[in-house]
C-alpha positions as CSV (number, residue, x, y, z in Angstrom):
1,M,0.2,-0.1,-0.1
2,F,1.4,3.5,-0.9
3,L,1.5,5.9,2.0
4,L,1.9,9.7,1.1
5,A,5.2,10.9,2.5
6,A,5.2,13.9,4.7
7,A,5.2,16.9,2.5
8,F,8.5,18.8,2.3
9,A,10.5,17.2,5.0
10,S,13.4,19.4,3.9
11,P,13.4,22.9,5.2
12,A,10.2,24.7,4.0
13,P,10.6,27.5,1.3
14,A,9.8,31.1,2.3
15,G,6.0,31.8,2.3
16,F,5.3,28.2,2.9
17,E,2.7,29.0,5.7
18,R,0.4,30.5,3.1
19,W,0.3,27.2,1.4
20,S,-2.9,24.9,2.3
21,W,-2.1,21.3,3.2
22,A,-3.9,20.0,0.0
23,L,-1.7,22.0,-2.1
24,R,1.3,20.7,-0.3
25,Q,0.0,17.2,-0.9
26,A,-0.5,17.9,-4.6
27,R,2.8,19.2,-5.3
28,E,4.3,16.1,-3.4
29,Q,2.2,13.8,-5.6
30,H,3.5,15.3,-8.8
31,A,7.2,14.7,-7.5
32,D,6.2,10.9,-7.0
33,P,6.1,8.4,-10.0
34,H,3.3,6.2,-8.2
35,W,1.0,9.4,-7.9
36,R,1.8,10.7,-11.4
37,A,0.7,7.4,-12.8
38,R,-2.5,7.7,-10.9
39,L,-3.1,11.3,-11.9
40,G,-2.9,10.6,-15.6
41,A,-3.5,13.9,-17.7
42,D,-3.5,15.8,-14.6
43,A,0.2,15.0,-14.0
44,A,1.1,17.5,-16.6
45,G,0.5,20.3,-13.9
46,I,-1.8,21.5,-11.1
47,R,-4.2,24.2,-10.7
48,V,-3.6,26.6,-8.0
49,V,-6.1,29.3,-6.6
50,V,-4.2,32.3,-5.4
51,E,-6.2,34.5,-2.9
52,L,-5.3,38.3,-3.1
53,E,-5.8,41.3,-1.2
54,P,-8.0,43.9,-3.0
55,G,-6.2,45.7,-5.7
56,F,-3.2,43.3,-6.0
57,E,-2.5,41.8,-9.4
58,L,-0.2,39.1,-9.9
59,P,2.8,39.0,-12.4
60,G,1.5,39.2,-16.2
61,D,3.5,36.0,-17.2
62,L,1.4,33.6,-15.2
63,E,-1.3,31.5,-17.0
64,V,-4.6,32.7,-15.4
65,Q,-7.4,30.1,-16.2
66,A,-10.2,32.0,-14.4
67,A,-10.5,35.1,-12.2
68,S,-13.1,36.3,-9.6
69,P,-13.2,39.0,-6.9
70,G,-10.4,38.3,-4.4
71,A,-9.0,35.2,-6.2
72,V,-7.5,33.9,-9.4
73,Q,-7.0,30.2,-10.6
74,L,-3.6,29.5,-12.2
75,W,-2.4,26.5,-14.3
76,L,1.3,25.6,-13.4
77,S,2.9,22.9,-15.6
78,A,5.0,20.3,-13.8
79,D,8.2,22.1,-14.7
80,Q,6.9,25.5,-13.3
81,L,6.0,24.3,-9.8
82,E,9.0,26.3,-8.4
83,R,7.0,29.6,-9.2
84,L,4.7,28.5,-6.3
85,D,7.6,29.7,-4.0
86,Q,7.9,32.9,-5.7
87,I,4.2,33.5,-5.6
88,A,3.8,32.8,-2.0
89,V,6.1,35.6,-0.8
90,L,4.4,38.3,-2.9
91,P,3.0,41.0,-0.4
92,G,-0.6,41.0,-1.8
93,V,-1.1,37.2,-1.6
94,R,-3.3,35.8,1.3
95,R,-3.2,32.1,0.5
96,L,-2.2,29.6,-1.9
97,R,-4.6,26.6,-2.1
98,S,-5.9,23.8,-4.3
99,P,-9.1,24.8,-6.0
100,W,-12.5,23.4,-4.7
101,Q,-13.9,20.8,-6.8
102,A,-17.6,20.7,-7.7
103,E,-19.5,17.7,-7.0
104,P,-22.8,16.7,-8.9
105,K,-25.7,16.5,-6.4
106,S,-27.2,13.3,-7.7
107,E,-27.6,9.8,-6.1
108,L,-27.3,7.7,-9.0
109,T,-40.6,13.4,-15.6
110,E,-43.0,12.9,-13.4
111,G,-42.1,16.1,-11.8
112,Y,-43.9,18.4,-14.1
113,T,-47.2,16.9,-13.4
114,A,-46.4,16.6,-9.6
115,T,-45.5,20.3,-9.4
116,M,-48.0,22.0,-11.7
117,L,-51.4,21.8,-10.1
118,Q,-52.7,23.7,-13.2
119,D,-50.9,23.0,-16.7
120,W,-49.5,26.4,-17.6
121,H,-48.4,25.0,-21.1
122,K,-52.2,25.0,-21.9
123,L,-52.2,28.7,-21.1
124,G,-49.5,29.2,-23.7
125,L,-46.5,29.5,-21.3
126,D,-43.6,27.7,-22.2
127,G,-40.7,30.0,-21.2
128,R,-40.4,32.1,-24.3
129,G,-38.2,35.1,-23.9
130,V,-36.4,33.6,-20.8
131,Y,-32.7,33.2,-20.8
132,V,-31.7,30.1,-18.8
133,G,-28.2,29.0,-17.9
134,V,-27.3,25.6,-16.7
135,V,-23.8,25.1,-15.0
136,D,-22.7,21.5,-14.4
137,V,-19.7,19.0,-14.6
138,G,-20.9,17.5,-18.1
139,F,-23.5,17.5,-20.8
140,D,-22.7,14.1,-22.5
141,N,-25.2,12.9,-25.1
142,L,-27.1,16.0,-25.0
143,A,-27.5,15.9,-28.9
144,G,-29.0,12.4,-28.8
145,L,-32.1,13.6,-26.9
146,E,-34.2,14.7,-29.9
147,G,-37.3,16.5,-28.6
148,E,-36.3,15.9,-25.0
149,A,-33.7,18.6,-24.6
150,P,-32.5,21.7,-26.1
151,D,-29.2,21.5,-28.3
152,P,-27.3,24.7,-27.7
153,E,-23.6,25.2,-28.0
154,V,-21.9,24.2,-24.8
155,L,-19.2,26.3,-23.2
156,D,-16.5,24.0,-21.8
157,E,-14.6,25.5,-19.0
158,S,-13.7,22.1,-17.4
159,R,-10.2,22.0,-18.7
160,G,-10.2,18.3,-19.4
161,N,-12.0,17.1,-16.1
162,P,-14.1,14.0,-16.5
163,S,-17.4,14.5,-17.8
164,S,-20.8,12.9,-17.4
165,E,-24.5,12.9,-18.4
166,H,-25.4,14.7,-15.3
167,G,-26.1,18.3,-16.6
168,T,-28.0,16.5,-19.5
169,A,-30.5,15.0,-17.2
170,V,-30.6,18.5,-15.4
171,T,-31.4,20.4,-18.5
172,E,-33.8,17.8,-19.5
173,I,-36.2,18.3,-16.5
174,I,-36.0,22.3,-17.0
175,Y,-36.9,21.7,-20.8
176,D,-40.0,19.7,-19.7
177,F,-41.3,23.0,-18.0
178,A,-39.8,25.6,-20.4
179,P,-39.4,24.2,-24.0
180,G,-39.4,27.6,-25.3
181,A,-36.5,29.1,-23.4
182,D,-33.1,30.0,-24.8
183,Y,-30.6,27.9,-23.1
184,Y,-26.8,28.4,-22.2
185,L,-24.9,25.7,-21.0
186,A,-21.3,25.8,-19.4
187,T,-19.1,23.0,-17.9
188,F,-16.7,23.8,-15.1
189,A,-14.8,21.9,-12.4
190,T,-13.8,24.4,-9.6
191,D,-15.1,27.2,-7.5
192,V,-13.2,30.0,-9.3
193,E,-14.4,28.7,-12.6
194,L,-17.9,28.7,-11.5
195,C,-17.6,32.4,-10.4
196,A,-16.1,33.3,-13.5
197,I,-19.0,31.8,-15.5
198,L,-21.8,33.4,-13.3
199,D,-20.0,36.7,-13.8
200,E,-20.1,36.3,-17.8
201,M,-23.7,35.1,-17.6
202,A,-24.9,38.1,-15.4
203,A,-23.2,40.4,-17.7
204,A,-24.9,38.8,-20.9
205,G,-28.3,39.1,-19.2
206,V,-29.1,35.5,-18.3
207,Q,-32.0,35.5,-16.0
208,L,-31.9,32.1,-14.4
209,V,-29.1,29.7,-13.6
210,N,-29.4,26.1,-12.4
211,G,-26.4,24.7,-10.3
212,S,-27.0,21.0,-9.2
213,I,-23.5,20.9,-7.8
214,G,-22.1,21.6,-4.6
215,F,-19.0,22.1,-2.3
216,D,-19.3,20.4,1.0
217,N,-17.9,21.4,4.4
218,L,-15.0,23.6,3.0
219,W,-16.3,26.9,4.5
220,H,-18.9,27.9,7.0
221,P,-22.3,28.0,5.3
222,D,-23.0,31.5,6.3
223,G,-22.9,33.2,2.9
224,S,-19.4,34.5,3.4
225,S,-17.3,32.2,1.1
226,L,-16.1,33.4,-2.2
227,L,-18.6,31.0,-4.1
228,S,-21.6,32.1,-2.1
229,Q,-20.8,35.9,-2.5
230,C,-20.4,35.3,-6.2
231,V,-24.0,34.1,-6.2
232,D,-25.2,37.0,-4.2
233,N,-23.3,39.4,-6.5
234,A,-25.0,37.8,-9.4
235,A,-28.4,38.2,-7.8
236,L,-27.7,42.0,-7.4
237,R,-27.3,41.9,-11.2
238,G,-30.7,40.4,-11.9
239,L,-29.6,36.7,-12.1
240,T,-31.4,34.2,-10.0
241,Y,-29.3,31.1,-9.0
242,V,-31.1,27.9,-8.1
243,A,-28.9,25.8,-6.0
244,A,-29.2,21.9,-5.1
245,A,-29.2,21.8,-1.2
246,G,-27.2,18.8,-1.2
247,N,-27.4,15.0,-0.4
248,E,-25.2,15.2,2.7
249,A,-27.7,14.6,5.7
250,N,-26.1,11.1,6.4
251,K,-22.5,12.4,6.0
252,Y,-22.1,14.5,9.1
253,R,-21.2,14.3,12.7
254,I,-21.6,17.7,14.5
255,G,-20.7,18.3,18.2
256,E,-18.7,19.9,20.8
257,L,-15.0,19.3,20.9
258,S,-13.5,17.9,24.1
259,W,-10.4,16.2,25.4
260,G,-10.2,12.5,24.5
261,A,-8.8,9.6,26.6
262,E,-5.3,10.0,25.2
263,P,-3.1,13.0,25.5
264,G,-3.4,15.4,22.4
265,R,-6.4,13.4,21.1
266,L,-9.9,15.2,20.8
267,A,-13.6,13.8,21.0
268,L,-16.3,15.1,18.7
269,G,-19.6,15.1,20.6
270,G,-18.1,12.4,23.0
271,V,-16.6,10.3,20.1
272,E,-12.9,9.9,19.9
273,E,-12.7,7.2,17.1
274,L,-14.6,8.3,13.9
275,Q,-14.9,5.0,12.1
276,V,-16.0,5.3,8.2
277,Y,-15.8,3.1,5.1
278,S,-13.7,3.9,2.2
279,F,-15.0,3.7,-1.4
280,F,-12.9,1.3,-3.0
281,G,-9.9,2.7,-1.2
282,E,-10.8,6.3,-1.7
283,V,-11.2,8.4,1.4
284,D,-12.6,11.8,1.5
285,L,-12.9,13.5,4.9
286,R,-13.3,17.1,5.7
287,F,-13.4,18.7,9.4
288,R,-14.3,22.2,10.0
289,W,-14.6,23.8,13.5
290,S,-16.5,27.0,14.8
291,E,-13.6,29.6,14.5
292,P,-13.6,32.6,12.2
293,M,-12.2,32.0,8.7
294,A,-8.7,33.4,8.5
295,G,-8.8,33.8,12.3
296,A,-8.5,30.3,13.7
297,A,-6.3,30.0,16.7
298,V,-7.2,26.4,17.9
299,D,-4.6,24.1,16.0
300,V,-6.7,21.1,15.0
301,D,-5.2,18.2,12.7
302,L,-6.9,15.3,11.1
303,L,-5.2,11.9,11.2
304,V,-6.7,8.7,9.2
305,L,-5.5,5.4,10.1
306,N,-6.2,1.9,8.1
307,D,-7.7,-0.9,9.9
308,D,-4.1,-2.3,10.5
309,G,-3.0,0.8,12.4
310,S,-0.9,2.1,9.6
311,E,-1.5,5.8,8.5
312,C,-3.6,6.5,5.4
313,G,-3.5,10.1,5.2
314,R,-3.4,13.3,7.4
315,S,-4.0,17.2,7.2
316,Q,-2.0,19.7,9.3
317,E,-3.1,23.2,8.4
318,P,-1.6,25.6,10.5
319,Q,-4.0,27.7,12.8
320,E,-2.2,30.3,14.7
321,G,-4.6,33.1,15.1
322,D,-4.9,33.7,11.2
323,G,-5.5,30.2,10.0
324,Y,-8.7,28.5,8.4
325,P,-10.5,26.2,10.5
326,V,-10.8,23.4,7.9
327,E,-8.8,20.2,7.5
328,V,-9.2,17.9,4.4
329,V,-7.9,14.4,3.7
330,H,-8.4,13.0,0.3
331,V,-6.5,10.0,-0.5
332,Y,-6.4,6.6,-2.4
333,G,-5.1,3.2,-1.5
334,C,-6.6,3.0,2.1
335,S,-8.3,-0.1,3.7
336,D,-12.0,-0.8,3.5
337,S,-12.5,0.8,6.7
338,V,-10.4,3.7,8.2
339,T,-10.5,5.5,11.5
340,A,-10.2,9.3,11.6
341,Y,-8.7,10.9,14.7
342,L,-8.6,14.7,15.6
343,T,-5.5,15.8,17.6
344,S,-4.5,19.2,19.1
345,E,-2.4,20.8,21.7
346,D,-4.8,23.7,22.3
347,D,-7.7,23.8,24.5
348,P,-10.8,23.1,22.5
349,S,-13.3,24.3,25.1
350,G,-16.5,26.0,23.5
351,V,-15.5,24.7,20.0
352,T,-18.0,23.0,17.8
353,G,-16.7,20.5,15.1
354,Y,-18.2,19.4,11.8
355,F,-17.0,16.1,10.5
356,Y,-17.9,15.2,6.9
357,A,-17.2,11.9,5.1
358,A,-18.1,11.7,1.4
359,S,-18.9,7.9,1.8
360,G,-21.1,8.5,4.6
361,V,-21.0,8.3,8.4
362,P,-22.3,5.2,10.3
363,E,-25.9,5.8,11.6
364,S,-24.6,5.7,15.3
365,L,-22.5,9.0,14.4
366,R,-24.9,10.9,12.3
367,T,-26.5,14.2,13.6
368,A,-29.3,16.2,12.1
369,G,-29.3,19.6,10.5
370,E,-26.7,22.0,9.3
371,T,-25.6,19.8,6.4
372,L,-26.2,22.4,3.4
373,T,-23.8,22.3,0.6
374,L,-22.3,25.5,-0.8
375,P,-23.4,27.7,-2.3
376,G,-26.8,26.9,-1.0
377,D,-26.3,29.0,1.9
378,A,-26.2,32.2,-0.3
379,A,-28.9,34.7,0.6
380,G,-29.5,35.2,-2.9
381,A,-29.8,31.8,-4.0
382,V,-33.2,29.8,-4.4
383,T,-32.1,26.6,-2.5
384,V,-34.0,23.3,-3.1
385,G,-34.2,20.3,-1.1
386,A,-35.5,16.8,-2.3
387,W,-39.1,15.5,-1.9
388,S,-40.3,12.1,-3.1
389,W,-43.3,12.8,-5.3
390,F,-44.6,9.1,-4.9
391,T,-44.5,9.0,-1.1
392,D,-44.7,12.7,0.0
393,E,-41.6,12.4,2.1
394,V,-38.4,14.1,2.4
395,P,-35.6,11.5,1.8
396,S,-33.4,11.0,4.8
397,W,-30.2,12.0,2.7
398,S,-31.6,15.4,1.7
399,S,-29.4,18.3,3.4
400,E,-31.0,20.5,6.0
401,G,-30.5,23.7,7.3
402,P,-30.3,26.2,9.0
403,T,-27.4,28.0,7.7
404,Y,-24.3,28.7,10.0
405,D,-25.8,32.1,10.8
406,G,-29.2,30.7,11.5
407,R,-31.1,31.4,8.3
408,V,-33.9,28.9,7.3
409,K,-32.7,26.8,4.1
410,P,-33.7,25.2,1.9
411,D,-36.2,27.6,0.6
412,V,-38.4,24.8,-0.9
413,I,-38.4,21.1,-1.7
414,A,-39.2,19.6,-5.2
415,P,-39.4,16.3,-6.9
416,T,-36.6,13.7,-7.1
417,A,-36.5,10.1,-8.2
418,V,-37.9,11.1,-11.6
419,T,-37.8,9.2,-15.0
420,T,-35.4,10.8,-17.8
421,A,-34.4,9.8,-21.2
422,T,-31.0,10.4,-20.1
423,Y,-30.9,7.9,-17.5
424,G,-33.6,5.5,-18.8
425,Y,-34.4,2.8,-16.2
426,R,-32.3,4.5,-13.6
427,R,-34.4,7.1,-12.0
428,F,-32.7,10.5,-11.6
429,D,-32.3,11.0,-7.7
430,G,-30.9,13.6,-5.4
431,T,-31.2,17.3,-5.0
432,S,-29.8,17.5,-8.5
433,A,-33.1,16.4,-9.8
434,A,-35.1,18.7,-7.3
435,A,-33.3,22.0,-8.4
436,P,-34.2,22.0,-12.0
437,H,-38.0,21.7,-11.4
438,A,-37.7,25.0,-9.3
439,T,-35.7,26.5,-12.4
440,G,-38.2,25.2,-14.8
441,L,-41.1,26.7,-12.8
442,A,-39.2,30.1,-12.3
443,A,-38.7,30.2,-16.2
444,L,-42.6,30.1,-16.5
445,Y,-42.9,32.7,-13.8
446,L,-40.5,35.0,-15.6
447,E,-42.4,34.7,-18.8
448,A,-45.8,35.2,-17.3
449,T,-44.6,38.4,-15.5
450,R,-42.7,39.6,-18.5
451,G,-39.4,39.5,-16.4
452,G,-40.6,39.6,-13.0
453,E,-39.3,42.2,-10.5
454,G,-36.0,40.5,-9.7
455,P,-34.6,37.6,-8.0
456,I,-36.0,38.4,-4.5
457,A,-39.6,38.8,-6.0
458,L,-39.0,35.5,-7.7
459,K,-37.9,33.7,-4.6
460,N,-40.6,35.1,-2.4
461,W,-43.2,34.0,-5.1
462,L,-41.9,30.4,-5.2
463,K,-42.0,30.2,-1.4
464,A,-45.4,31.8,-1.0
465,E,-46.7,29.2,-3.5
466,A,-45.1,26.2,-2.0
467,R,-47.4,23.9,-0.1
468,D,-46.4,23.4,3.7
469,W,-44.9,20.3,4.5
470,G,-44.1,18.6,8.0
471,L,-44.3,21.0,11.0
472,P,-46.3,24.1,10.3
473,G,-44.3,27.1,8.8
474,P,-40.7,27.2,7.4
475,D,-38.4,24.3,8.8
476,R,-34.8,23.1,8.5
477,S,-35.6,20.0,6.2
478,S,-38.4,21.5,3.9
479,G,-38.2,25.3,4.0
480,S,-41.5,26.8,3.0
481,G,-42.7,23.5,1.6
482,V,-43.4,21.6,-1.7
483,L,-42.8,23.5,-4.9
484,T,-46.2,24.2,-6.7
485,G,-47.6,26.0,-9.5
486,E,-51.2,27.0,-9.4
487,A,-52.6,30.1,-11.3
488,P,-49.9,31.9,-13.1
489,P,-49.1,35.3,-11.7
490,V,-50.1,38.5,-13.6
491,A,-47.4,40.9,-14.9
492,P,-47.1,44.5,-13.4
493,C,-48.6,45.7,-16.5
494,G,-51.8,43.6,-15.8
495,C,-50.9,41.2,-18.7
496,R,-49.2,38.0,-19.2
497,R,-46.6,36.8,-21.7
498,G,-44.8,38.7,-24.5
499,A,-41.2,38.2,-25.5
500,S,-38.6,39.8,-23.4
501,S,-36.9,42.9,-24.7
502,L,-33.5,41.4,-23.8
503,V,-31.0,41.5,-26.5
504,L,-27.8,39.4,-26.0
505,G,-24.9,40.4,-28.0
506,G,-22.4,38.1,-29.8
507,P,-18.6,38.1,-30.1
508,T,-18.2,41.0,-27.5
509,L,-19.4,38.8,-24.8
510,G,-16.0,37.0,-24.3
511,G,-16.6,33.2,-23.7
512,F,-20.2,33.7,-24.3
513,W,-19.9,34.5,-28.0
514,W,-22.4,31.8,-28.6
515,L,-25.3,33.3,-26.4
516,G,-26.5,34.9,-29.7
517,R,-26.9,31.6,-31.5
518,R,-30.3,30.2,-30.5
519,R,-30.6,26.6,-31.4
520,R,-33.6,25.1,-29.8
521,R,-35.8,22.1,-30.5
522,G,-39.3,21.6,-30.4
């Protein structure tokens, strides 16, 4: 079994304290033949996110793949990795880290009928004049769904990351509701790439964007992450982002930190040994605790051992008053079951910990609530949880609120486990399937109201129309209730329908040159 060596056993270069532990591991892997073989195409180099002070710019000879306020994403080939040492010591650089990787929120339609208490299609509403974006990790076989989905150009910002049919199934559901809308599809892989795409879409006048993806336990879900702020900034510019709440309710243990039985060991909610299963040897664990981002002083490390007691992986980010309270271990080659330990030399009194395992945690360890995926915590997002349309239940895995700062999320719940042409006999499950139902209904709302009155009005309408579910009033698992569409709203002019006056340009819109090319089936 391969064990990852401790990164940079030799003296650390200047500025090394600004490197995230995951980036240290990524650089170490590129120096090891075993890992280079596993990485395949990624062995040619690495992506690096550089978080910057306001107004600071990096040297112009670096290859910038994507940029957003406060951060840029660089590509460094394997023979350029020494540039990391130079970048780290620049005065305007806050931190160097590996980019966050988007994860599709699916578990693998009847949804239109289950949602629409009145058939708006019979009233002539089909989304015409509405501009709908879908951001996802892939749109494989989209062209093969004749009559089931639109066939626009796809902007590929994923830079070679593995693709899938996930976005195709998402688009198919939206198309069930709004076959007359204009669709703009983009693939991506990282948080900075998503921010850059949202900025372009907002600038181009796209009114709705569906994001059936998420980023888990990498930042406090309080709306303050770079990603969530990108969603809120887009909302200020008239773009409504519809977010999957996540499928993470079975993947967390949350509790107070305390000293364990052994010196230096911590217990989380009274449990010192956090045992989880690997996924064919892959282990993806994330631990976060309740100190401020860039202000953590309780130094916690995450250690993972195989079932024979050997080390599988570790994360040792420094927290010395200006650190980030997050530790991530994502490694391969582990045993079928592993045990995670939290270690520290600092007093953990009064600190709450959030332990996440991508493969799920045993039922005896699970805790309820506070399991939202990012950017579902964004105030400007319409966050959608899952609802089983044939049993009238919220699945046990559908992520719950509240947000870290106490707001009710999700906003609504919508159908999941629906049939699609994309997946055939396999039902499309997860909040990935729920979110596009809300996007589809929102597109019809925008057509009926001739553009509506902005993202806040749209979200309030969706929540007001929802059927209350569970306990009376908004709650952490269902928000305002089950998404429904009864009578269409009336536009401020007292009329319904009519083409939008929005005109999207062509080549001047950067990567979105294809927005003016409308190719729609049906």
